N, CA, C and O of each residue as an XYZ file, in Angstrom:
432
protein
N      -2.109     13.769     -6.416
C      -3.077     12.763     -6.036
C      -4.460     13.390     -6.038
O      -4.615     14.605     -5.918
N      -5.447     12.542     -6.174
C      -6.818     13.020     -6.231
C      -7.366     13.403     -4.863
O      -8.320     14.177     -4.782
N      -6.783     12.879     -3.782
C      -7.225     13.168     -2.428
C      -6.015     13.503     -1.572
O      -5.041     12.750     -1.561
N      -6.060     14.618     -0.858
C      -4.959     14.965      0.041
C      -4.959     14.008      1.221
O      -5.999     13.787      1.842
N      -3.810     13.443      1.534
C      -3.699     12.552      2.684
C      -2.237     12.428      3.079
O      -1.342     12.861      2.354
N      -2.012     11.832      4.236
C      -0.644     11.647      4.695
C      -0.482     10.267      5.291
O      -1.465      9.570      5.543
N       0.761      9.872      5.516
C       1.119      8.574      6.076
C       0.558      7.428      5.248
O      -0.121      6.546      5.773
N       0.844      7.447      3.956
C       0.397      6.369      3.096
C       1.579      5.534      2.669
O       2.729      5.902      2.909
N       1.301      4.409      2.037
C       2.355      3.555      1.495
C       2.443      3.749      0.003
O       1.532      4.311     -0.606
N       3.519      3.295     -0.593
C       3.648      3.433     -2.032
C       4.867      2.725     -2.552
O       5.715      2.266     -1.787
N       4.948      2.641     -3.866
C       6.097      2.018     -4.494
C       6.031      2.185     -5.989
O       4.955      2.401     -6.545
N       7.173      2.088     -6.652
C       7.208      2.164     -8.101
C       8.368      3.002     -8.602
O       9.405      3.095     -7.945
N       8.194      3.611     -9.765
C       9.221      4.442    -10.397
C       8.620      5.802    -10.716
O       7.468      6.068    -10.374
N       9.396      6.667    -11.371
C       8.862      7.992    -11.694
C       7.836      7.967    -12.819
O       7.179      8.979    -13.063
N       7.677      6.837    -13.513
C       6.669      6.742    -14.572
C       5.600      5.692    -14.291
O       4.683      5.518    -15.092
N       5.705      5.001    -13.180
C       4.738      3.970    -12.844
C       4.790      3.726    -11.338
O       5.723      3.091    -10.846
N       3.803      4.221    -10.609
C       3.818      4.088     -9.151
C       2.419      3.846     -8.621
O       1.423      4.062     -9.310
N       2.370      3.391     -7.376
C       1.124      3.085     -6.699
C       1.177      3.719     -5.318
O       2.190      3.602     -4.628
N       0.113      4.384     -4.903
C      -0.006      4.932     -3.550
C      -1.287      4.382     -2.952
O      -2.325      4.338     -3.613
N      -1.206      3.957     -1.682
C      -2.366      3.322     -1.078
C      -2.532      3.714      0.375
O      -1.568      4.041      1.068
N      -3.797      3.674      0.826
C      -4.118      3.961      2.214
C      -3.943      5.425      2.557
O      -3.752      6.263      1.675
N      -4.008      5.726      3.835
C      -3.775      7.080      4.301
C      -4.668      7.460      5.459
O      -5.659      6.796      5.762
N      -4.284      8.546      6.093
C      -4.992      9.056      7.257
C      -5.361     10.498      6.960
O      -4.623     11.409      7.334
N      -6.479     10.724      6.299
C      -6.826     12.064      5.816
C      -7.192     13.069      6.897
O      -6.734     14.197      6.718
N      -7.929     12.875      7.984
C      -8.880     11.820      8.257
C     -10.153     11.943      7.433
O     -10.386     13.005      6.857
N     -10.970     10.936      7.348
C     -10.865      9.653      8.028
C      -9.850      8.751      7.334
O      -9.266      9.111      6.312
N      -9.657      7.568      7.916
C      -8.800      6.569      7.286
C      -9.351      6.246      5.916
O     -10.565      6.228      5.716
N      -8.456      5.988      4.966
C      -8.904      5.636      3.628
C      -8.232      4.360      3.145
O      -7.123      4.032      3.568
N      -8.905      3.651      2.263
C      -8.384      2.443      1.634
C      -8.047      2.711      0.176
O      -7.729      1.784     -0.569
N      -8.115      3.969     -0.236
C      -7.902      4.336     -1.639
C      -6.571      3.830     -2.168
O      -5.582      3.750     -1.440
N      -6.570      3.491     -3.447
C      -5.348      3.161     -4.168
C      -5.348      4.004     -5.424
O      -6.338      4.054     -6.154
N      -4.220      4.672     -5.673
C      -4.090      5.495     -6.868
C      -2.847      5.088     -7.644
O      -1.800      4.797     -7.066
N      -2.982      5.074     -8.954
C      -1.930      4.650     -9.870
C      -1.378      5.864    -10.606
O      -2.145      6.659    -11.148
N      -0.041      6.017    -10.631
C       0.649      7.096    -11.334
C       1.184      6.547    -12.648
O       1.861      5.518    -12.652
N       0.892      7.214    -13.768
C       1.352      6.743    -15.072
C       2.471      7.608    -15.648
O       2.806      7.481    -16.826
N       3.044      8.473    -14.840
C       4.097      9.370    -15.291
C       3.617     10.795    -15.460
O       4.422     11.725    -15.506
N       2.278     10.975    -15.556
C       1.752     12.331    -15.673
C       0.455     12.553    -14.903
O       0.118     13.698    -14.600
N      -0.279     11.494    -14.580
C      -1.564     11.642    -13.882
C      -1.773     10.532    -12.865
O      -1.267      9.421    -13.024
N      -2.537     10.853    -11.804
C      -2.994      9.869    -10.834
C      -4.387      9.400    -11.235
O      -5.220     10.210    -11.643
N      -4.649      8.096    -11.122
C      -5.958      7.519    -11.414
C      -6.386      6.642    -10.245
O      -5.617      5.798     -9.786
N      -7.608      6.838     -9.763
C      -8.157      5.990     -8.706
C      -8.414      4.600     -9.276
O      -9.055      4.451    -10.316
N      -7.899      3.573     -8.573
C      -8.113      2.176     -8.970
C      -8.711      1.431     -7.781
O      -9.135      2.075     -6.821
N      -8.760      0.114     -7.807
C      -9.405     -0.671     -6.747
C      -8.720     -0.471     -5.400
O      -7.493     -0.446     -5.311
N      -9.534     -0.328     -4.349
C      -9.058     -0.003     -3.004
C      -8.480     -1.207     -2.269
O      -8.722     -2.359     -2.627
N      -7.697     -0.895     -1.214
C      -7.254     -1.912     -0.269
C      -8.479     -2.585      0.340
O      -9.574     -2.024      0.310
N      -8.301     -3.776      0.889
C      -9.401     -4.456      1.563
C      -9.738     -3.807      2.897
O     -10.879     -3.897      3.351
N      -8.762     -3.148      3.540
C      -8.988     -2.472      4.825
C      -8.318     -1.101      4.821
O      -7.164     -0.969      4.413
N      -9.044     -0.087      5.275
C      -8.490      1.269      5.386
C      -7.461      1.293      6.501
O      -7.719      0.818      7.607
N      -6.274      1.858      6.199
C      -5.213      1.950      7.195
C      -4.088      2.836      6.688
O      -4.100      3.273      5.537
N      -3.117      3.097      7.553
C      -1.948      3.896      7.199
C      -0.747      3.394      7.995
O      -0.899      2.571      8.898
N       0.436      3.883      7.664
C       1.687      3.543      8.357
C       2.057      2.073      8.268
O       2.638      1.521      9.202
N       1.727      1.438      7.159
C       2.158      0.072      6.923
C       3.427      0.052      6.088
O       3.966      1.103      5.741
N       3.899     -1.132      5.769
C       5.086     -1.318      4.932
C       4.644     -1.619      3.517
O       3.685     -2.360      3.298
N       5.346     -1.044      2.557
C       5.074     -1.393      1.169
C       6.376     -1.430      0.403
O       7.339     -0.742      0.743
N       6.390     -2.244     -0.637
C       7.536     -2.314     -1.539
C       7.038     -2.849     -2.865
O       6.022     -3.540     -2.946
N       7.784     -2.508     -3.899
C       7.341     -2.842     -5.235
C       8.512     -2.789     -6.197
O       9.445     -2.007     -6.011
N       8.460     -3.617     -7.218
C       9.421     -3.451     -8.299
C       8.766     -2.718     -9.458
O       9.452     -2.208    -10.344
N       7.434     -2.667     -9.451
C       6.679     -1.912    -10.453
C       5.246     -1.761     -9.956
O       4.899     -2.280     -8.895
N       4.415     -1.054    -10.715
C       3.048     -0.787    -10.252
C       2.093     -1.955    -10.464
O       0.899     -1.821    -10.199
N       2.588     -3.096    -10.934
C       1.715     -4.259    -11.111
C       2.049     -5.385    -10.143
O       1.481     -6.473    -10.242
N       2.962     -5.140     -9.208
C       3.331     -6.152     -8.231
C       3.844     -5.447     -6.972
O       5.011     -5.063     -6.898
N       2.955     -5.284     -5.983
C       3.263     -4.519     -4.776
C       2.699     -5.242     -3.564
O       1.696     -5.947     -3.677
N       3.334     -5.076     -2.398
C       2.713     -5.562     -1.169
C       2.503     -4.396     -0.218
O       3.217     -3.395     -0.283
N       1.521     -4.530      0.664
C       1.263     -3.563      1.730
C       0.937     -4.367      2.978
O      -0.081     -5.058      3.021
N       1.798     -4.284      4.005
C       1.657     -5.115      5.203
C       1.556     -4.250      6.449
O       2.176     -3.191      6.545
N       0.759     -4.727      7.405
C       0.611     -4.022      8.664
C      -0.160     -2.727      8.494
O      -0.876     -2.541      7.511
N      -0.007     -1.840      9.455
C      -0.682     -0.555      9.413
C      -1.336     -0.226     10.733
O      -1.345     -1.032     11.664
N      -1.889      0.987     10.799
C      -2.405      1.492     12.072
C      -3.892      1.790     12.029
O      -4.493      1.965     10.969
N      -4.451      1.840     13.211
C      -5.786      2.266     13.619
C      -6.906      1.428     13.023
O      -7.480      1.831     12.011
N      -7.241      0.293     13.597
C      -6.433     -0.361     14.622
C      -5.159     -0.934     14.000
O      -4.979     -0.882     12.783
N      -4.280     -1.476     14.837
C      -3.049     -2.054     14.312
C      -3.377     -3.343     13.571
O      -4.125     -4.187     14.062
N      -2.802     -3.478     12.376
C      -3.088     -4.604     11.488
C      -1.894     -5.545     11.372
O      -0.745     -5.120     11.493
N      -2.169     -6.813     11.138
C      -1.146     -7.792     10.789
C      -1.301     -8.194      9.327
O      -0.445     -8.886      8.777
N      -2.376     -7.768      8.707
C      -2.686     -8.238      7.358
C      -1.666     -7.779      6.329
O      -1.042     -6.726      6.464
N      -1.517     -8.598      5.299
C      -0.646     -8.333      4.171
C      -1.490     -8.472      2.909
O      -2.172     -9.478      2.715
N      -1.438     -7.462      2.062
C      -2.183     -7.502      0.803
C      -1.214     -7.381     -0.365
O      -0.236     -6.636     -0.305
N      -1.501     -8.121     -1.418
C      -0.683     -8.123     -2.631
C      -1.496     -7.498     -3.762
O      -2.648     -7.871     -3.988
N      -0.887     -6.543     -4.474
C      -1.492     -5.884     -5.636
C      -0.995     -6.580     -6.890
O       0.212     -6.740     -7.069
N      -1.911     -7.000     -7.766
C      -1.527     -7.698     -8.989
C      -1.661     -6.836    -10.237
O      -1.602     -7.345    -11.356
N      -1.841     -5.547    -10.048
C      -2.035     -4.641    -11.176
C      -3.486     -4.258    -11.358
O      -3.797     -3.300    -12.066
N      -4.394     -5.016    -10.711
C      -5.822     -4.747    -10.805
C      -6.501     -4.746     -9.441
O      -7.296     -3.854     -9.146
N      -6.196     -5.737     -8.606
C      -6.876     -5.926     -7.325
C      -5.896     -6.230     -6.207
O      -4.776     -6.679     -6.450
N      -6.337     -5.975     -4.962
C      -5.613     -6.375     -3.762
C      -6.146     -7.721     -3.294
O      -7.357     -7.942     -3.304
N      -5.250     -8.632     -2.881
C      -5.626     -9.937     -2.359
C      -4.927    -10.149     -1.033
O      -3.719     -9.938     -0.925
N      -5.679    -10.566     -0.017
C      -5.099    -10.885      1.288
C      -4.152    -12.068      1.123
O      -4.491    -13.065      0.485
N      -2.958    -11.946      1.707
C      -1.939    -12.993      1.612
C      -1.438    -13.290      3.021
O      -2.059    -12.847      3.987
N      -0.351    -14.014      3.170
C       0.191    -14.377      4.472
C       0.423    -13.163      5.361
O       1.131    -12.232      4.977
N      -0.174    -13.175      6.551
C      -0.082    -12.046      7.473
C       1.257    -11.988      8.196
O       1.997    -12.970      8.246
N       1.557    -10.799      8.764
C       2.706    -10.654      9.652
C       2.467    -11.518     10.888
O       1.319    -11.828     11.207
N       3.530    -11.910     11.587
C       3.371    -12.696     12.818
C       2.677    -11.904     13.916
O       1.951    -12.477     14.728
N       2.893    -10.584     13.950
C       2.284     -9.707     14.949
C       1.774     -8.454     14.263
O       2.372     -7.974     13.299
N       0.666     -7.925     14.764
C       0.149     -6.663     14.239
C       1.148     -5.559     14.545
O       1.627     -5.449     15.674
N       1.471     -4.730     13.534
C       2.473     -3.672     13.695
C       2.106     -2.474     12.837
O       1.383     -2.591     11.847
N       2.621     -1.320     13.240
C       2.440     -0.084     12.474
C       3.763      0.661     12.435
O       4.735      0.260     13.075
N       3.789      1.763     11.670
C       4.985      2.585     11.507
C       6.136      1.762     10.941
O       7.246      1.774     11.472
N       5.854      1.055      9.866
C       6.810      0.150      9.236
C       7.392      0.743      7.963
O       6.894      1.733      7.428
N       8.446      0.118      7.499
C       9.004      0.381      6.173
C       9.090     -0.965      5.470
O       9.051     -2.013      6.116
N       9.206     -0.937      4.156
C       9.297     -2.173      3.399
C      10.369     -2.099      2.345
O      10.762     -1.013      1.919
N      10.846     -3.261      1.920
C      11.848     -3.345      0.857
C      11.629     -4.657      0.114
O      11.036     -5.598      0.642
N      12.115     -4.697     -1.108
C      12.025     -5.911     -1.897
C      10.917     -5.846     -2.917
O      10.618     -4.784     -3.464
N      10.307     -6.991     -3.172
C       9.246     -7.111     -4.153
C       8.014     -7.729     -3.493
O       8.059     -8.097     -2.319
N       6.930     -7.842     -4.230
C       5.709     -8.446     -3.688
C       5.908     -9.918     -3.350
O       5.241    -10.435     -2.453
N       6.800    -10.597     -4.039
C       7.014    -12.038     -3.803
C       8.255    -12.324     -2.981
O       8.470    -13.465     -2.575
N       9.077    -11.318     -2.727
C      10.288    -11.487     -1.917
C      10.554    -10.180     -1.169
O      11.568     -9.517     -1.389
N       9.616     -9.822     -0.276
C       9.716     -8.551      0.428
C       9.951     -8.719      1.910
O       9.848     -9.817      2.457
N      10.269     -7.604      2.551
C      10.480     -7.585      3.983
C       9.814     -6.334      4.563
O       9.862     -5.260      3.963
N       9.198     -6.484      5.723
C       8.632     -5.362      6.460
C       9.452     -5.219      7.737
O       9.712     -6.206      8.425
N       9.860     -3.993      8.053
C      10.695     -3.783      9.238
C      10.346     -2.484      9.921
O      10.947     -2.140     10.939
């Protein structure tokens, strides 16, 4: 990755992945795309955070929900180019995991 950080979200395969957010410090909203050999900085999350839930079936369809500092309820969907705010969690939460896809996912 282009920036050392920890407690970030991510999803994808060994040839196409996305990593977002993190607690370097400071908190970051960075999003980086893996193409199988290199990381590239792409458009950032709408809010800097870490410890949220993410899941993806590929690097062009991912969700990132919740997160810490402050605790977030927001859910963002990655369309391959940009993050868009979507339906929020019922309660703000952090230290989550995610499974599924951007259109049929779960945060727990």
